[in-house]
C-alpha positions in Angstrom: 104.1 92.8 118.8 103.5 96.5 119.2 102.3 97.0 122.9 99.2 98.9 123.6 101.1 102.2 123.9 102.9 101.4 120.5 99.4 100.4 118.9 98.1 103.8 120.0 101.1 105.6 118.5 100.6 103.8 115.1 96.9 104.5 115.1 97.5 108.3 115.9 100.0 108.5 112.9 97.4 107.0 110.6 94.5 109.5 112.1 96.9 112.4 111.6 97.1 111.3 107.8 93.5 110.7 107.4 91.1 111.5 110.5 88.8 108.8 109.5 91.3 105.8 108.8 91.2 104.2 112.3 87.8 103.3 113.5 89.0 101.3 116.5 92.2 99.8 118.3 92.3 96.5 120.1 95.1 95.0 122.1 93.9 91.6 123.4 96.1 88.9 124.8 99.3 90.5 123.5 97.8 91.0 119.9 97.8 94.2 118.4 94.7 95.1 115.9 93.6 98.0 114.0 90.1 98.2 112.6 90.1 100.5 109.6 87.7 102.4 107.2 87.8 100.0 104.1 88.8 102.9 101.8 92.1 103.3 103.6 93.4 100.0 103.4 96.2 100.8 100.7 97.4 103.8 102.8 97.1 102.0 106.0 99.3 99.0 104.8 101.8 101.5 103.2 102.2 103.2 106.4 102.7 100.1 108.3 105.1 98.9 105.8 107.1 102.2 106.5 107.1 101.5 110.1 108.6 98.0 109.5 105.7 95.8 108.9 106.9 94.8 105.3 105.5 91.4 104.9 101.9 90.8 104.3 101.6 87.2 105.9 97.7 86.6 105.0 94.6 87.8 104.0 91.3 86.2 105.4 87.7 86.6 104.8 85.3 86.5 107.9 81.5 86.4 108.0 80.0 88.2 111.0 76.5 87.0 110.4 74.1 88.3 111.6 75.8 91.6 112.3 76.1 94.4 109.8 78.4 95.2 108.3 78.5 91.6 107.9 81.7 90.6 106.0 85.1 91.3 107.0 88.7 91.2 105.7 91.7 90.6 108.0 95.3 91.3 106.9 98.2 90.0 108.8 101.4 91.9 108.7 104.8 90.9 110.0 108.0 93.0 111.1 110.6 90.5 110.4 113.3 92.6 112.2 111.6 92.7 115.6 109.3 89.7 114.9 106.2 91.9 115.5 102.9 91.2 114.1 99.7 93.3 113.7 96.3 92.4 112.3 94.4 95.2 110.2 90.7 94.5 110.1 88.0 96.1 107.8 84.2 95.3 107.5 82.0 95.9 104.4 78.1 95.5 104.2 76.6 92.6 102.5 74.9 94.8 99.8 78.1 96.4 98.7 81.2 94.2 99.6 83.8 96.1 97.8 87.3 96.7 99.1 90.3 98.4 97.2 92.8 95.6 96.2 96.3 95.7 97.8 97.7 93.3 95.1 99.4 96.2 93.1 101.6 97.0 96.2 101.6 93.5 97.8 101.8 90.9 95.2 101.4 88.1 97.7 97.7 89.2 98.1 96.9 88.0 94.6 95.5 84.6 95.3 94.5 85.3 98.7 92.2 88.0 97.6 90.9 85.8 95.1 89.9 83.1 97.7 88.2 85.7 99.8 86.3 86.8 96.8 85.4 83.1 96.0 84.5 81.9 99.5 82.8 85.2 101.0 82.1 87.4 97.9 84.0 90.3 98.8 84.9 92.2 95.6 88.5 93.6 95.3 88.3 96.7 93.1 91.5 96.9 91.0 92.4 93.3 91.4 94.3 92.1 88.3 92.7 88.8 88.0 89.2 88.9 89.6 87.8 85.5 89.1 87.2 82.4 91.3 90.3 80.4 92.4 88.6 77.5 94.1 85.1 77.0 92.9 84.1 76.5 89.2 83.5 80.0 87.5 79.9 79.2 87.1 79.3 78.2 90.6 76.5 80.2 92.3 77.1 81.4 95.8 80.0 81.9 98.4 80.4 78.7 100.5 82.1 80.3 103.6 79.2 82.6 104.3 77.2 81.4 107.4 73.9 81.6 105.7 75.0 79.2 102.8 72.9 76.1 102.5 74.5 73.0 103.9 74.0 70.1 101.7 75.9 67.7 99.7 75.9 64.7 97.5 75.5 61.0 98.5 79.0 59.4 99.1 79.5 55.8 97.4 81.5 53.6 99.1 82.9 50.5 97.4 80.9 48.1 99.5 77.8 49.7 98.4 78.6 49.6 94.4 77.0 46.2 93.8 73.9 47.1 95.6 73.7 50.5 93.4 72.9 52.6 96.5 75.1 55.2 98.3 75.7 55.4 102.1 75.7 58.7 103.8 75.8 59.8 107.1 
């Protein structure tokens, strides 16, 4: 992983290209993290690719409830030559959860962005197939948000079938 000095150098390179790109750098427990402006995600990932971080390992959604901006997207990048990792984080408000899609440059993000949309409601502008991937198309809500109502359906066990009742815990 880039050390704290290497992280600051990467952040400075990004700031030189776009002064508003990097909002914060975090180096904690040996892990390098960049917190960026959502509008700069494409350029940020391309710059990191040019620095050797050429594998997008994962894209995750996060709900920072009750904080605002509430929704976050985390991108994990890997430099396979030096086996270094870096996390790029961004946050968007609940009333306008829009992030530019990185799928055109990073095809591996396709299904991962769809999952973040499906579970958290973050819209990836420019995504080639912006539809739900886990939940039915007519499903209302985003079940991984922290304020999503917890509920469920009764579970029917075979022992209860003859009685016609369901047992739930």
